[in-house]
N, C-alpha and C positions, 0 to 999 in steps of 0.2 A: 505896470499899467494894466488895468482890467481890459480884457478883450471885449469888443462890442460886436453885436450880432444884428443881422437883418432877417426879419421873418417875412416870407412871401406866402400868401394863402389864397385858396379858392373859396367860393361861396358854400354855405351849408346846403346840402342836397338831400332829397328824399328818394328812397328806392323801396320797392316791394318785390317780393319773389313769388308772387302768385301765378305768374305766367312763365317767365324765365326763372327757373328754380336754382340756377347757379351762375356765377360770373366767371368761371374758368380760372385755372391757375395762371396767375400773372404777377408781375412786380413792377414797381416804378421807383423814381428817384426822389420821393417825398414821403413824409409821414401821412398816414390816413387814419384818423380816429373815427370810430363808428359807435353808435349807441343804439340799442334795441328798443324800439317803441313798443312792439307787440309781436306775438308769434314765437315760433321755435325754429332753430336751425343749427348750423355748425359753422365754425370758423377754423379753417386749416391754415396754419402759419408755420413754415419751416418744418413740415412733416408732423407737427403736433396738432391734434384736433381738440377744439374747445366747444362744448355744448352751449348754445345761446338761448337766453330767455329774457323777458322784459327787464329793462334796467341795466343789463350788462353793457360794459364799456370795453371796447377792444381796439387794438392799434396795429395796423400793418406798418412795418418798418421799411425804410428804403432798401431796395436791392434784395428783398426776401420774397420768394414766391409764396402766394397765399390765395385762398379761395373762400368765398362765402356761399353757402348753399342752404336750401330749405326743401330738400327732395321729397320728404314724406308728408310734411304738413302743408307746404306751399303757402304759408301764412306769415312769413317773416317780413317785418317792416323796420327800416333803419333810417336814421339821419347820419350823414357823414360829411366830412370836409377834408381838405388836404392842406398841408403846410410844409415848408422847408425852412431850414435854419442854415445860414451861411455866415462866416466871419466877415466883418467889415474891414476894409483896408483903412486903418485909422489915420494913416499918413495922408490919404487922399480924401478923407471924410471931414467935412466942415462941422459935423454935428458934435456937440459937446455932451449931449445926454446919452445915457445908455438906453438902448432900445428895449432890452430885457436884461435884468440883472444877470451878470455872467455866472454867478453862483447857481441861479435857477436853471440856466441853460446847461451848465456842467452836470448838475444833479440829474437832469432829464436825460442827457446823452449817455450817462453812466448806467441807467436802469436797464433791467432785463425783462420787465413785465410787459406782456402784451394783452392780458385779459384780466379784467376786474369785475367783480359782482357788486351789486347794490350801489349803482350810481344814478338811480332814477332822478335824484335831485338836480342833475344837470339837464334833464330832458326839457324843462321849461325854457332854458337858455337856448338850446338847439332850436326848439320850436319857434321861439321869439324871433331869432335871426332869420330862420327860413321863411316864416310867414310875413315878416316885415319887409321883405324885398319888394312886395307889391303895394306897400302902404305909401301914401303921399309923403309922410314924414321922411322916409328913407330916400325917396327919389329927390326930394328937395334938399335934404341934409345928409349927404353921404357920410359925413363924419359919425353919424349915429351907428352906421354899420361897422365902422372901424372900432368904435367903442365896444360894441358887442363882440366882435371878433377878437379884439385884444383880450377881453375878459375870458372868452372861451378858450383861446390858446393857452393862457396862463393857467386856467383850471385844469386843462389836459396835462400840462407839464407837472403841476403839483400832484395830480392823481397818480401819475406813472413814475414819480420820483421815488427813490428808495426810502422806506420808512420802516420803523420797527413793527408797525401794524401789519405789514405785508409779509412778515415771517410766518412760517407754518403755525397754525393755531389749533386749539382744541375744536373739534367739529361741532360739538354742542354749543360752545360759546359763540362760534362764528355764525351758526344758524340762528341763534337768538338775536345777534346784532343785525343780521340781514332782515329778519322779520320785523324787528322794532323800527329800523330805518325805513323799510318799505311802507309800513303802516303810516308812519308820520308823513312821508312824502305823498302818499296817495290821498291822505285825508287832511292835509295841512290847511287848505283854504276853508275848511269847515271846522266847526267846533266838535271836539270829541273828548271823551274821558279815558283815563287809563284803563278802566274796566272794559271799555269797548276794545281796546288794543289787546288786553289779556284774553278776552273772549275769542278774538280772531285767531289766537294761538292755542286755544283749548287749555288755558291756564287760569287759575284764580288771580285776582288782582294782587293779593298779598304775595303770592308766589312770584309773579312777574316783577313786582317792586323789589323783592329780596334778591332775586337772581340778577337783576340789572345792577343793583347796588354792588353786588359782589364782584361783577366782572368789570365795571366801569369806575367804581369808587364814588359815584354821585347819584343822587335820586333821579328817577326816570322823568320826573316833572322838569328838572333842570335840563335834561337831555332834549326834551321836546322844545323848550324855549331856545336852546342852543341851535337846534336844527332849523327852527323858524328864522332865527337871526342870520344863519349862514345863507339861507335862500334869499333873505332880504338884501344881504350884501351883493349877491348876484344881480338882483333887480335894480338896486340903486345905481349900478354902473351904466344903466340904460336910461339915457336922459329923458326920453319922451314918456316915461311912466311917472306920474305924479307921486310924490312921497306918500300921500295918504292912501293911494291905491296899492303901493308896495305893502303897506300894513295889512290891507284887506286880503291881498293875495297870499299872505303867510298866516291868515286866520286871526288877525287882530283888528277888529273893526274900529276901535277907539284910537284916534291918532295920538292922543296924549299917552295912552298906555303903550302904544307901539314905540314912541320916541323914548319913553323911560326904559322899557325893556332893552331896546337897542343900545342905548348909552350904557346901561349896566353891563351888558355882555361884551360889546365892542369897544367901549371906552370913549366914544364920540357920538354926537347926535347924528341922526340920519343925514341931515343937510351938510354937516361938516364932512362926514364920510364921503358923501357923493362929490362934493367939491374937490376933495383930495384925490379921489379915484379919477375923476375926469381930467384933473390937471396932469396926472401921471400918464393916462392913456393918450392924451392929446400929443405927447412927445414921441410916441412910437411911430416908426416908419414902416408901415405895412404896404406891401405891393401885391398885385395880382400874380397868381402862380400859373405858369404854363404847364400843361399836362403832357406826360410822356409815359405810355404804358407798354410793357413788353410781355406778351403772353408766352406760356411755356412752349407753345407750338413754334415760336419764333416770330410770329406776327407782331408788328409794332404799330401803335396808334399814337399820333401826336396831335394835340388840339389845345 
């Protein structure tokens, strides 16, 4: 029998380090994913220091002392939230559905990574959930928040699960990947040409096309479309965004073209994909998470 899990989570929050430039060494009994909106800083986790820049995704693990700081620049801005994973007592649970696939949970719990670069494509999802808390749609329909948080938690688990792509790579190759993905993410909602991307990297268009094909095995044009459709998948899981607006937000104004591209890449129409995702997320049992933080000094806060 597959083990079932319960996820408890808090809201997406925003923090800036322009006045209080560090949050002191502390630990808690939940996972805390953070993503850098802008600025520079440091993340210390279990005595290892990671340099932070926009688009970086990092994770504080339960029971591990960590600190975020922006001492010199004082300009770090983050979104963050917290979640915990606990096994359900299946004998006392009436639920027949899995809350999250046990394989996904197991993969996530096995991973050792706490810092990942080039995850700016998740920023719109963090921002959407954070800003939506004050929108009428969320106050009237709290299940919309659950849909967004379900999607966010699953994306965090996938991002930090072990994959071959997280093995040590050639620095030049990795740098090219970061620059390509960042340009696509930053300019996705607008039309752009490959030559614009190449210019931003001080490369000729032909050189960029050749290098990308050599490291990825596919043309950069297909990479751009793939990246657009991946973001579309995130947005389609949020019910109050019309499908035609999803296309616009990923840079495809024509609804028919968006639907054709999406079906070609994902294998289903945007509407069918949305219906499937919403059916799955509606089964998840998410509950609010109580907070308990222990500082290195011994001070404890519970809220």
